[in-house]
C-alpha positions in Angstrom: 0.0 0.0 0.1 1.3 3.4 -0.8 0.0 6.9 0.6 0.1 10.2 -1.4 2.0 13.1 0.1 2.3 16.6 -1.1 5.4 18.6 -2.0 5.6 20.1 1.6 5.1 16.4 3.2 8.2 15.1 1.0 10.3 18.2 1.7 9.6 17.5 5.6 10.6 14.0 5.1 13.8 14.7 3.0 14.7 17.3 5.8 14.3 14.9 8.5 15.1 11.2 7.1 19.0 11.7 8.0 18.4 12.7 11.4 17.2 15.6 13.3 19.5 18.5 14.2 21.4 18.4 17.8 19.6 21.4 19.1 17.3 22.1 21.9 14.6 23.0 19.3 15.1 20.7 16.4 11.7 21.6 15.0 12.6 25.1 14.7 15.8 24.2 12.8 14.0 22.2 10.5 11.6 25.1 10.1 14.3 27.5 9.5 15.9 25.0 6.9 12.9 24.3 5.0 11.1 27.6 5.1 8.0 25.7 6.7 6.6 27.4 9.9 7.5 25.6 12.9 3.8 24.9 13.9 3.1 23.6 10.6 6.2 21.3 10.6 4.9 19.8 14.0 1.3 19.5 12.4 2.3 17.9 9.2 4.6 15.2 10.9 1.9 14.6 13.7 -0.7 14.2 10.6 1.7 11.9 8.5 2.1 9.9 11.5 -1.6 9.7 12.0 -2.3 8.7 8.4 0.2 6.1 8.5 2.7 7.6 6.2 5.4 7.7 8.7 5.6 5.3 11.8 7.8 7.3 14.0 10.6 9.6 14.3 13.0 8.3 16.8 16.8 8.2 17.8 19.3 5.8 16.1 22.2 6.3 18.4 25.8 5.1 17.3 26.8 3.4 20.4 30.4 3.2 19.7 30.5 6.8 18.9 28.9 7.6 22.3 31.8 5.3 24.0 29.6 2.3 24.6 31.8 -0.1 22.8 30.5 -3.4 24.5 27.1 -4.1 23.3 25.4 -7.4 24.6 22.5 -9.0 24.0 21.6 -11.2 26.9 19.5 -14.3 26.1 17.9 -16.1 28.8 15.9 -19.4 29.0 13.1 -19.1 31.6 9.8 -20.9 31.7 7.5 -19.6 29.0 4.4 -18.8 31.2 6.9 -16.2 33.2 8.1 -14.4 30.4 5.6 -11.8 30.1 6.0 -11.1 34.0 9.7 -11.2 34.0 10.1 -9.7 30.7 8.3 -6.6 32.1 10.6 -6.4 35.1 13.7 -6.8 33.0 12.5 -4.2 30.7 11.9 -1.8 33.3 15.7 -1.7 34.3 17.2 1.7 33.4 20.2 0.2 31.5 18.2 -2.4 29.2 17.4 -0.8 26.0 15.5 -3.6 24.3 13.7 -6.5 26.0 11.4 -8.6 24.2 10.2 -12.6 23.9 11.4 -14.5 20.8 10.7 -18.2 20.1 12.8 -21.0 21.1 14.7 -23.0 18.2 15.2 -26.3 19.9 17.4 -28.3 20.3 20.1 -25.6 19.5 18.4 -22.7 20.8 16.7 -22.8 24.2 16.3 -19.0 24.9 13.2 -17.1 25.3 13.9 -13.9 26.9 16.3 -11.1 25.1 17.5 -8.1 26.9 20.0 -5.9 25.0 22.8 -4.1 27.3 25.3 -1.4 26.4 28.5 -0.6 28.4 32.0 0.9 28.1 33.6 -2.6 28.5 32.5 -6.3 28.7 32.9 -6.1 32.4 30.5 -3.4 32.7 27.8 -5.4 30.6 28.6 -8.4 32.5 27.7 -6.5 35.7 24.6 -5.5 34.2 23.9 -8.9 33.2 24.5 -10.1 36.7 21.6 -7.6 37.8 19.2 -9.1 35.2 19.9 -12.3 36.8 19.2 -11.3 40.2 15.9 -10.1 38.9 15.3 -13.5 37.0 16.3 -15.8 40.0 15.4 -18.4 40.5 13.8 -19.1 37.0 16.9 -19.1 35.1 17.9 -22.3 33.5 20.7 -21.0 31.0 21.9 -17.6 29.6 24.3 -16.2 27.4 25.8 -12.8 26.3 26.1 -12.4 22.6 28.5 -9.3 22.0 28.4 -7.3 18.8 31.3 -7.6 16.3 30.2 -4.7 13.9 28.1 -1.8 13.4 25.1 -2.3 10.9 24.2 0.8 9.0 20.8 1.8 10.4 18.5 4.0 8.6 14.9 4.7 7.6 13.0 5.5 4.5 14.9 7.4 2.0 13.0 9.4 -0.5 14.0 12.3 -3.0 12.0 15.3 -3.1 10.5 14.3 -6.4 8.9 10.9 -5.0 5.2 10.8 -5.6 4.3 8.0 -3.4 6.0 6.6 -0.3 5.3 2.9 1.3 2.9 3.0 4.0 4.2 2.7 7.6 7.7 4.0 6.6 10.3 5.2 9.3 11.8 8.7 9.3 
């Protein structure tokens, strides 16, 4: 499914698709760069979100550039019937950036709860994983920490100003 957008919408998408300016008022900077009044910038982005043209405007940090060079996905084997309850507790930890359930792939992959942790060193990540283990105790049957070995390019939708139609539900 595709949705029509007008020239002004396309101009806003093009102005925000590589990220928002690091400024206390990023919407004001976008308004200045595009010549679209700040209130209209906000209203149009909100309307495009409500129509499903864009799903969200979010931060995509480069953890390595921020000094968080140890990025560990902790994977846990806990009872399936406790995954929602315990996953909620783990996800509420301030240092867990992602927490979700995934299906097991027996016999090789027994893990059903995943929690992402970032740190400046492996030992920092391991300390945070130990705190997760305390939350999950005594239900942990097994766990591992899988460390990132490279950075994957993270980008959302890219359009050019002349694009007439864009896919429904795209990320800016």
